[in-house]
Backbone as JSON, one array per atom type, in Angstrom:
{
  "sequence": "MQAAAVRLGATATVEIGSDAARAASYVITSVEAARERFAELRDRIDDFDPNTRYRFLAGAFLSADWYVRAHQFRRCYSQQLAGLFQNWDVILAPVVPIPAPRFSYLTTGIDGDDYAVRPLLSRFVQALAPAGLLILAAPYVQPSALPVGAQIIAAPFREDNALRIAAALETSEFLPG",
  "N": [[2.46, -16.68, 10.81], [0.67, -16.46, 8.78], [-1.22, -18.47, 9.35], [-2.42, -17.4, 11.65], [-3.56, -15.08, 10.57], [-5.43, -16.15, 8.77], [-7.11, -17.56, 10.57], [-8.14, -15.41, 11.94], [-9.75, -14.3, 10.11], [-8.76, -12.77, 7.97], [-8.96, -10.68, 5.15], [-7.5, -9.69, 3.05], [-4.24, -9.02, 1.62], [-1.71, -6.74, 2.29], [1.1, -4.75, 1.41], [3.4, -3.33, 3.48], [5.75, -1.05, 4.92], [9.22, -0.36, 4.35], [12.53, -0.06, 2.95], [13.26, 2.6, 3.07], [11.65, 3.52, 5.14], [12.7, 2.09, 7.28], [15.27, 3.18, 7.31], [14.71, 5.89, 7.92], [13.61, 5.56, 10.45], [15.83, 4.55, 11.8], [17.61, 6.74, 11.65], [16.18, 8.74, 13.09], [15.81, 7.52, 15.67], [18.46, 7.04, 16.37], [19.65, 9.61, 16.45], [18.05, 10.86, 18.43], [18.48, 9.17, 20.63], [21.24, 9.48, 20.96], [21.34, 12.17, 21.66], [20.0, 12.11, 24.1], [21.73, 10.54, 25.62], [24.2, 11.76, 25.51], [26.03, 12.99, 27.4], [26.75, 10.81, 28.97], [27.92, 9.19, 27.01], [30.12, 10.76, 26.4], [31.49, 10.84, 28.86], [31.59, 8.21, 29.88], [32.08, 6.14, 27.96], [32.96, 3.5, 27.67], [31.24, 2.04, 29.21], [29.09, 1.33, 27.72], [27.49, -1.18, 25.78], [29.08, -2.53, 22.93], [27.43, -2.75, 20.61], [25.34, -0.9, 21.01], [26.77, 1.37, 21.6], [28.08, 2.2, 19.2], [25.9, 2.81, 17.63], [24.76, 4.96, 19.05], [26.9, 6.78, 18.85], [27.0, 7.15, 16.07], [24.55, 8.42, 15.72], [25.08, 10.8, 17.09], [26.74, 12.08, 15.34], [25.33, 12.51, 13.03], [23.98, 14.72, 10.59], [21.91, 17.63, 11.08], [20.3, 18.02, 8.91], [19.79, 15.45, 7.85], [18.26, 14.41, 9.91], [16.02, 16.11, 9.87], [15.08, 15.52, 7.29], [14.39, 12.83, 7.68], [12.23, 13.11, 9.42], [10.48, 14.5, 7.75], [9.98, 12.54, 5.83], [8.74, 10.76, 7.55], [6.27, 12.04, 8.15], [4.91, 11.97, 5.65], [4.86, 9.2, 5.2], [3.39, 8.31, 7.39], [0.87, 9.39, 6.82], [0.32, 7.99, 4.48], [0.17, 5.29, 5.38], [-1.87, 5.54, 7.27], [-3.99, 5.94, 5.58], [-4.59, 3.38, 4.76], [-6.43, 2.41, 6.56], [-8.9, 3.12, 5.76], [-9.93, 1.04, 4.48], [-9.46, -1.24, 6.06], [-9.73, -2.56, 9.4], [-7.7, -3.4, 11.13], [-4.21, -4.17, 10.77], [-2.29, -7.0, 10.46], [0.89, -8.07, 11.22], [4.09, -9.71, 11.11], [6.43, -9.64, 13.87], [9.11, -10.23, 13.65], [11.07, -11.72, 10.98], [11.61, -14.36, 11.46], [11.36, -17.33, 13.54], [11.68, -17.12, 17.14], [15.04, -16.79, 17.92], [17.74, -18.67, 19.43], [19.65, -17.21, 22.06], [22.38, -17.35, 21.66], [22.72, -17.57, 18.93], [24.18, -16.27, 16.04], [23.78, -16.14, 13.35], [21.25, -17.05, 10.94], [19.33, -19.23, 8.88], [17.47, -18.46, 5.98], [15.38, -19.4, 3.52], [17.51, -20.85, 2.36], [19.67, -19.1, 2.44], [22.17, -17.47, 4.47], [21.76, -15.23, 7.18], [22.58, -12.44, 9.27], [21.5, -12.5, 12.6], [20.88, -10.37, 14.4], [20.17, -7.85, 12.92], [17.79, -8.74, 11.78], [16.02, -8.9, 13.87], [14.89, -6.44, 14.33], [13.85, -5.66, 11.99], [11.11, -5.62, 10.85], [9.7, -4.17, 12.75], [11.08, -1.74, 12.85], [10.48, -0.78, 10.32], [7.87, 0.04, 10.56], [7.76, 1.79, 12.67], [8.23, 4.65, 12.15], [5.73, 5.51, 11.27], [4.0, 6.25, 13.26], [1.68, 5.08, 14.14], [-0.7, 3.23, 16.15], [0.7, 0.44, 17.49], [0.59, -2.76, 18.58], [2.21, -5.38, 20.15], [1.9, -8.86, 20.24], [1.92, -12.26, 21.42], [1.68, -15.1, 19.3], [0.76, -18.21, 19.78], [1.59, -21.44, 18.84], [0.83, -24.91, 18.73], [3.46, -27.06, 19.79], [5.52, -25.38, 18.89], [7.73, -22.54, 18.83], [6.66, -19.38, 20.18], [5.29, -16.89, 18.0], [5.83, -13.55, 17.28], [3.36, -11.13, 16.88], [2.54, -8.17, 15.19], [0.08, -5.89, 15.74], [-1.53, -3.59, 14.05], [-3.3, -0.71, 14.38], [-5.95, 1.51, 13.4], [-5.76, 5.08, 13.86], [-6.75, 6.05, 17.11], [-8.19, 3.73, 17.59], [-7.69, 1.75, 19.52], [-9.15, -0.22, 20.74], [-9.73, -2.13, 18.79], [-7.18, -3.23, 18.29], [-6.57, -4.32, 20.81], [-8.61, -6.21, 21.06], [-7.98, -8.04, 19.0], [-5.44, -8.86, 19.87], [-6.11, -10.16, 22.25], [-7.59, -12.28, 21.19], [-5.59, -13.63, 19.75], [-4.02, -14.58, 21.8], [-5.49, -16.52, 23.0], [-6.72, -19.93, 23.0], [-8.64, -20.08, 21.16], [-7.96, -19.3, 18.6], [-5.96, -20.98, 17.83], [-4.23, -23.02, 15.49], [-5.65, -25.88, 13.99]],
  "CA": [[1.61, -15.52, 10.79], [-0.39, -16.76, 7.82], [-2.26, -19.22, 10.05], [-3.13, -16.46, 12.52], [-4.36, -14.2, 9.73], [-6.56, -16.93, 8.27], [-8.03, -17.82, 11.69], [-8.77, -14.15, 12.32], [-10.64, -13.89, 9.03], [-8.14, -11.75, 7.12], [-9.59, -10.64, 3.83], [-6.59, -9.2, 2.01], [-2.83, -8.84, 1.98], [-1.14, -5.46, 1.87], [2.52, -4.64, 1.67], [3.74, -2.09, 4.17], [7.15, -1.02, 5.33], [10.15, -0.19, 3.25], [13.88, 0.26, 3.38], [13.29, 4.03, 3.41], [11.05, 3.66, 6.47], [13.7, 1.59, 8.24], [16.35, 4.16, 7.38], [14.2, 7.06, 8.65], [13.5, 5.15, 11.85], [17.19, 4.43, 12.33], [18.14, 8.1, 11.81], [15.46, 9.42, 14.18], [16.11, 6.94, 16.98], [19.89, 7.21, 16.66], [19.89, 11.01, 16.84], [17.39, 11.14, 19.71], [19.18, 8.41, 21.68], [22.54, 10.13, 21.18], [21.1, 13.42, 22.39], [19.63, 11.75, 25.47], [22.85, 9.89, 26.3], [25.46, 12.38, 25.1], [26.96, 13.18, 28.52], [27.26, 9.48, 29.34], [28.84, 8.77, 25.95], [31.34, 11.55, 26.53], [32.19, 10.58, 30.13], [31.72, 6.79, 30.25], [31.8, 5.41, 26.72], [33.24, 2.07, 27.82], [30.13, 1.4, 29.92], [28.07, 0.95, 26.74], [27.68, -2.36, 24.95], [29.54, -2.06, 21.61], [26.35, -2.63, 19.62], [24.61, 0.36, 21.21], [27.75, 2.46, 21.59], [28.3, 2.67, 17.84], [24.66, 3.43, 17.15], [24.68, 6.27, 19.69], [27.93, 7.64, 18.25], [26.55, 7.5, 14.72], [23.49, 9.42, 15.88], [25.67, 12.07, 17.52], [27.45, 12.71, 14.23], [24.46, 12.74, 11.87], [23.66, 16.14, 10.42], [20.52, 18.03, 11.34], [19.58, 17.87, 7.65], [19.29, 14.07, 7.76], [17.21, 14.27, 10.92], [14.85, 16.81, 9.35], [14.57, 14.71, 6.17], [13.75, 11.63, 8.23], [10.92, 13.52, 9.94], [9.63, 14.81, 6.59], [9.54, 11.23, 5.33], [7.82, 10.19, 8.55], [4.95, 12.64, 7.98], [4.3, 11.41, 4.43], [4.67, 7.76, 5.41], [2.29, 8.19, 8.34], [-0.38, 9.65, 6.09], [0.13, 6.88, 3.54], [-0.29, 4.1, 6.11], [-3.17, 5.84, 7.88], [-4.98, 5.76, 4.53], [-4.98, 1.96, 4.65], [-7.52, 2.11, 7.47], [-10.19, 3.37, 5.11], [-10.39, -0.26, 3.99], [-9.28, -2.29, 7.04], [-9.75, -2.16, 10.81], [-6.36, -3.64, 11.66], [-3.26, -4.86, 9.91], [-1.53, -7.97, 11.22], [2.21, -8.26, 10.61], [5.03, -10.36, 12.04], [7.41, -8.78, 14.54], [10.39, -10.58, 13.03], [10.85, -12.66, 9.88], [12.07, -15.69, 11.86], [10.97, -17.7, 14.9], [12.61, -16.64, 18.17], [16.31, -17.54, 17.87], [18.47, -18.82, 20.69], [20.46, -16.03, 22.33], [23.74, -17.55, 21.16], [22.77, -17.63, 17.47], [24.62, -15.05, 15.37], [23.22, -16.18, 12.01], [20.14, -17.97, 10.75], [19.05, -19.49, 7.47], [16.15, -18.15, 5.43], [15.34, -19.81, 2.11], [18.81, -21.32, 1.91], [20.72, -18.08, 2.61], [22.47, -17.11, 5.85], [21.6, -13.82, 7.53], [22.88, -12.08, 10.65], [20.26, -12.49, 13.38], [20.61, -9.07, 15.05], [19.37, -6.92, 12.1], [16.47, -9.3, 11.51], [15.15, -8.75, 15.03], [14.2, -5.15, 14.31], [13.52, -5.36, 10.59], [9.72, -5.26, 10.59], [9.3, -3.15, 13.71], [11.68, -0.48, 12.4], [9.8, -0.31, 9.11], [6.58, 0.63, 10.91], [7.9, 2.77, 13.75], [8.06, 6.05, 11.79], [4.36, 5.84, 10.9], [3.3, 6.86, 14.4], [0.4, 4.41, 14.37], [-0.77, 2.35, 17.3], [1.17, -0.91, 17.19], [0.62, -3.61, 19.75], [2.84, -6.68, 19.87], [1.3, -9.94, 21.03], [2.39, -13.58, 20.99], [0.78, -16.06, 18.68], [1.32, -19.49, 20.21], [1.14, -22.58, 18.07], [1.25, -26.14, 19.39], [4.77, -27.62, 19.47], [6.37, -24.41, 18.2], [8.0, -21.33, 19.58], [5.69, -18.32, 19.87], [5.6, -15.94, 16.95], [5.35, -12.22, 17.65], [2.48, -10.49, 15.91], [2.27, -6.74, 15.34], [-1.3, -5.56, 15.41], [-1.49, -2.16, 13.74], [-4.68, -0.25, 14.38], [-6.21, 2.88, 12.95], [-5.67, 6.05, 14.96], [-7.82, 6.1, 18.11], [-8.94, 2.48, 17.61], [-6.98, 0.8, 20.37], [-10.07, -1.32, 21.05], [-9.55, -3.19, 17.77], [-5.89, -3.88, 18.52], [-6.67, -5.13, 22.04], [-9.5, -7.35, 20.78], [-7.23, -9.0, 18.2], [-4.39, -9.4, 20.74], [-6.75, -11.13, 23.16], [-7.93, -13.46, 20.4], [-4.37, -14.36, 19.41], [-3.46, -15.18, 23.01], [-6.36, -17.6, 23.47], [-6.7, -21.13, 22.17], [-9.7, -19.94, 20.18], [-7.42, -19.12, 17.27], [-4.86, -21.88, 17.55], [-4.51, -23.86, 14.34], [-5.97, -27.25, 14.35]],
  "C": [[0.42, -15.74, 9.86], [-1.55, -17.49, 8.5], [-3.08, -18.31, 10.95], [-4.05, -15.56, 11.7], [-5.6, -14.92, 9.21], [-7.59, -17.16, 9.37], [-8.76, -16.57, 12.14], [-9.7, -13.61, 11.24], [-10.08, -12.79, 8.15], [-8.73, -11.82, 5.72], [-8.66, -10.21, 2.71], [-5.17, -9.15, 2.55], [-2.39, -7.49, 1.44], [0.33, -5.47, 2.19], [2.79, -3.29, 2.3], [5.2, -2.18, 4.6], [8.04, -0.9, 4.12], [11.53, 0.05, 3.82], [13.99, 1.73, 3.77], [12.7, 4.25, 4.8], [12.02, 3.18, 7.55], [14.82, 2.59, 8.41], [15.91, 5.4, 8.17], [14.1, 6.74, 10.13], [14.87, 5.1, 12.51], [17.79, 5.82, 12.6], [17.49, 8.77, 13.02], [15.85, 8.84, 15.53], [17.58, 7.1, 17.34], [20.19, 8.63, 17.14], [19.29, 11.29, 18.21], [18.06, 10.4, 20.86], [20.53, 9.04, 22.0], [22.37, 11.42, 21.97], [20.8, 13.12, 23.86], [20.82, 11.23, 26.27], [24.2, 10.55, 26.04], [26.46, 12.52, 26.24], [27.56, 11.84, 28.95], [28.23, 8.95, 28.29], [30.18, 9.48, 26.09], [32.16, 11.1, 27.74], [32.45, 9.1, 30.42], [31.45, 5.88, 29.05], [32.01, 3.91, 26.86], [32.14, 1.32, 28.58], [29.05, 0.89, 28.97], [28.46, -0.34, 26.03], [28.12, -1.87, 23.56], [28.43, -1.89, 20.58], [25.57, -1.34, 19.78], [25.56, 1.55, 21.15], [27.9, 3.04, 20.19], [27.04, 3.31, 17.25], [24.49, 4.82, 17.75], [25.69, 7.24, 19.07], [27.53, 8.07, 16.84], [25.48, 8.57, 14.79], [24.03, 10.78, 16.28], [26.33, 12.81, 16.36], [26.59, 12.92, 12.98], [24.1, 14.23, 11.79], [22.19, 16.4, 10.72], [19.68, 17.86, 10.08], [19.01, 16.46, 7.5], [18.15, 13.84, 8.73], [15.92, 14.93, 10.44], [14.24, 16.02, 8.18], [13.85, 13.46, 6.65], [12.36, 11.97, 8.78], [9.97, 13.91, 8.81], [9.09, 13.51, 5.98], [8.48, 10.65, 6.26], [6.4, 10.75, 8.38], [4.23, 12.05, 6.77], [3.94, 9.94, 4.61], [3.49, 7.52, 6.35], [0.95, 8.39, 7.66], [-0.7, 8.51, 5.13], [-0.43, 5.65, 4.26], [-1.65, 4.35, 6.77], [-4.29, 5.67, 6.85], [-5.43, 4.32, 4.35], [-6.21, 1.64, 5.5], [-8.88, 2.59, 6.96], [-10.8, 2.05, 4.66], [-10.33, -1.37, 5.05], [-9.27, -1.73, 8.46], [-8.37, -2.3, 11.45], [-5.5, -4.28, 10.59], [-2.44, -5.75, 10.83], [-0.22, -8.22, 10.49], [3.12, -8.98, 11.6], [5.94, -9.32, 12.69], [8.78, -8.99, 13.91], [10.14, -11.61, 11.94], [11.26, -14.1, 10.2], [11.46, -16.04, 13.21], [12.04, -17.22, 15.9], [13.9, -17.47, 18.13], [16.88, -17.72, 19.28], [19.4, -17.62, 20.83], [21.85, -16.15, 21.72], [23.84, -17.54, 19.63], [23.17, -16.27, 16.89], [24.06, -14.96, 13.95], [22.06, -17.16, 11.98], [19.92, -18.13, 9.25], [17.62, -19.12, 7.11], [16.22, -18.47, 3.95], [16.71, -20.17, 1.56], [19.95, -20.32, 2.02], [20.92, -17.8, 4.09], [22.37, -15.61, 6.05], [22.04, -13.62, 8.98], [21.56, -11.95, 11.4], [19.91, -11.08, 13.86], [19.79, -8.11, 14.17], [17.96, -7.44, 11.82], [15.5, -9.02, 12.65], [14.42, -7.41, 15.07], [13.66, -4.8, 12.93], [12.09, -4.88, 10.38], [9.21, -4.17, 11.53], [9.82, -1.79, 13.26], [10.95, 0.08, 11.19], [8.47, 0.35, 9.42], [6.68, 1.74, 11.93], [7.7, 4.22, 13.3], [6.62, 6.46, 11.49], [3.58, 6.48, 12.04], [1.93, 6.26, 14.65], [0.46, 3.58, 15.64], [-0.34, 0.95, 16.87], [1.28, -1.66, 18.5], [1.28, -4.92, 19.36], [2.25, -7.72, 20.8], [1.85, -11.27, 20.54], [1.28, -14.36, 20.31], [1.41, -17.42, 18.94], [0.7, -20.61, 19.38], [1.61, -23.85, 18.78], [2.61, -26.62, 18.88], [5.67, -26.67, 18.68], [6.65, -23.23, 19.12], [6.95, -20.28, 19.25], [6.21, -17.43, 18.74], [5.04, -14.6, 17.4], [4.53, -11.62, 16.53], [2.39, -9.0, 16.22], [0.84, -6.51, 14.89], [-1.33, -4.04, 15.26], [-2.93, -1.7, 13.58], [-4.77, 1.17, 13.86], [-6.08, 3.83, 14.14], [-6.95, 6.06, 15.81], [-8.69, 4.84, 18.13], [-8.17, 1.4, 18.34], [-7.84, -0.42, 20.68], [-9.91, -2.46, 20.05], [-8.25, -3.95, 17.99], [-5.96, -4.79, 19.75], [-7.55, -6.36, 21.83], [-8.75, -8.44, 20.0], [-6.13, -9.65, 19.05], [-4.97, -10.45, 21.68], [-7.1, -12.41, 22.42], [-6.7, -14.29, 20.07], [-3.8, -15.1, 20.62], [-4.32, -16.32, 23.55], [-6.29, -18.79, 22.52], [-7.77, -21.05, 21.09], [-9.16, -19.86, 18.75], [-6.2, -20.0, 16.99], [-5.2, -22.74, 16.35], [-4.88, -25.27, 14.77], [-7.27, -27.64, 13.88]]
}
């Protein structure tokens, strides 16, 4: 991602996302998914993959208070991140902290430590989802490497900036070399 940012002329680094944002996202999506799928969960629970089944069930049992708190956090977080666009047109972030893993991989190494793959696949996306900003995911292809997913986060009503950056990332114009 660093190479893509440099080739695109990035001028600064900002830190966005947080464990609180991921938690709020998890609460909101779990509750809303459980509500949408409640009849199916009740009548055909065995039809669900275990990984989604337990998330839906957790959402069905979360209190309304947690759901309301997650939305309150979402409003504040959205305003905080929207403020970043007073200084920048777009923010470029990775989709995941690792290159695309093989489907069969359950763990992966990062800086000498082993991590479960599944939670890593939503880590960065979940941290930005509650902000309600326009986020476009695009591949950044590097020679002799797997593609890296880039999140292009644009200011409200500036889809044109996100699409322009996505198009640039998908062309050889910005390939390292």
